[in-house]
KOLDRENMAR-621468 format. One record per residue (C-alpha): x, y, z; residue in three letters; residue number from 1. Coordinates in Angstrom, 2 decimals. Layout:
! residues N
x y z r k
X Y Z ALA NUM
...
END
This chain:
! residues 102
x y z r k
96.51 87.28 28.18 MET 1
99.72 89.11 27.39 ALA 2
98.01 91.86 25.36 ASN 3
95.70 93.16 28.09 GLU 4
96.00 96.78 29.16 LEU 5
96.42 97.06 32.93 LYS 6
96.24 99.94 35.36 TYR 7
99.69 101.19 36.23 GLY 8
101.01 100.42 32.74 ALA 9
103.32 103.00 31.20 LEU 10
102.43 103.68 27.57 VAL 11
103.39 105.91 24.65 ASN 12
100.44 107.19 22.60 LEU 13
101.05 107.56 18.88 GLN 14
98.88 109.87 16.75 ASN 15
97.46 108.06 13.72 ALA 16
97.14 111.28 11.71 TYR 17
98.58 111.15 8.16 ALA 18
99.23 107.40 8.13 ASN 19
100.72 107.29 11.65 TRP 20
103.09 110.22 11.13 THR 21
101.35 112.53 13.63 GLY 22
103.90 111.94 16.38 GLY 23
103.55 110.90 20.03 PHE 24
101.49 112.63 22.74 LEU 25
104.03 114.69 24.67 ASP 26
104.36 117.48 27.23 VAL 27
106.69 120.49 27.39 ALA 28
107.34 123.22 29.95 ASP 29
105.57 126.58 29.74 ASN 30
101.96 125.47 29.53 GLY 31
99.08 127.97 29.67 PRO 32
98.48 129.82 32.95 THR 33
97.35 127.43 35.68 GLY 34
98.76 124.32 33.99 THR 35
101.96 122.38 34.57 ALA 36
102.85 121.70 30.95 TYR 37
101.78 122.25 27.36 GLU 38
100.56 119.18 25.48 VAL 39
101.43 118.53 21.84 SER 40
102.93 115.75 19.74 THR 41
106.60 115.01 19.23 SER 42
108.40 113.01 16.57 SER 43
109.68 110.62 19.25 THR 44
108.15 109.17 22.41 ALA 45
111.35 110.00 24.30 THR 46
111.94 113.64 23.27 ARG 47
112.81 114.66 26.84 ALA 48
113.12 111.48 28.85 GLY 49
109.62 110.54 30.00 LEU 50
107.84 113.51 28.36 SER 51
105.96 111.11 26.09 GLY 52
105.25 108.44 28.72 THR 53
101.78 108.13 30.26 TRP 54
100.58 105.97 33.16 LYS 55
97.10 104.43 32.93 ILE 56
95.26 105.26 36.19 ALA 57
91.73 104.41 37.30 SER 58
89.18 107.16 37.89 VAL 59
87.24 104.81 40.19 THR 60
90.18 103.52 42.23 GLY 61
90.96 100.18 40.59 LYS 62
94.37 98.95 41.71 ALA 63
97.50 98.93 39.56 ASP 64
97.71 95.54 37.88 GLY 65
93.93 95.24 37.40 ALA 66
92.79 94.85 33.80 ILE 67
91.26 97.88 32.07 VAL 68
87.88 96.82 30.71 THR 69
85.62 98.34 28.08 SER 70
83.75 101.32 29.52 GLY 71
86.26 102.03 32.31 ASP 72
87.08 105.67 32.93 LEU 73
90.82 106.31 33.01 ILE 74
93.26 109.10 33.71 TYR 75
96.37 109.57 31.60 LEU 76
99.16 110.66 33.93 VAL 77
102.33 112.00 32.31 ASN 78
105.62 110.90 33.89 GLN 79
107.85 113.81 32.78 TYR 80
110.50 115.15 35.17 ASP 81
109.30 113.05 38.15 ASN 82
106.29 115.39 38.43 LYS 83
103.28 113.32 37.37 PRO 84
100.55 115.46 35.78 SER 85
97.13 114.60 34.39 TYR 86
96.14 115.08 30.75 LEU 87
93.65 117.94 30.76 ASP 88
92.34 120.75 28.60 VAL 89
92.47 124.36 29.69 ALA 90
91.39 126.66 26.87 GLU 91
89.90 126.91 23.41 ALA 92
91.83 125.27 20.60 ALA 93
94.07 127.49 18.51 LYS 94
92.56 126.33 15.21 TYR 95
88.99 126.77 13.90 PRO 96
87.93 123.12 13.74 SER 97
89.38 122.26 17.17 GLY 98
87.42 122.17 20.40 LYS 99
89.96 122.48 23.25 TYR 100
93.70 122.98 23.64 GLY 101
96.24 122.47 26.34 SER 102
END
């Protein structure tokens, strides 16, 4: 099928907040201490080249090209600046109803 998500795929993740106007998951320099980047949303998936591009990677070692199936554990690996980095949380959220932040 042409619509299957596969490991190794490069994707842009759009936030559905406020009728899909929440932007695209993105990274920027100057993340919290001990992190490579800060994570937020941007109005475009290509704000700074590949800053909004994420590779789907398998936690359990499935090869690129294999189909992602329901229940699989995945990593989201950002492709910004030729320095792949994993989506992670590092501290408490900066707003009362949030759980974690970048």
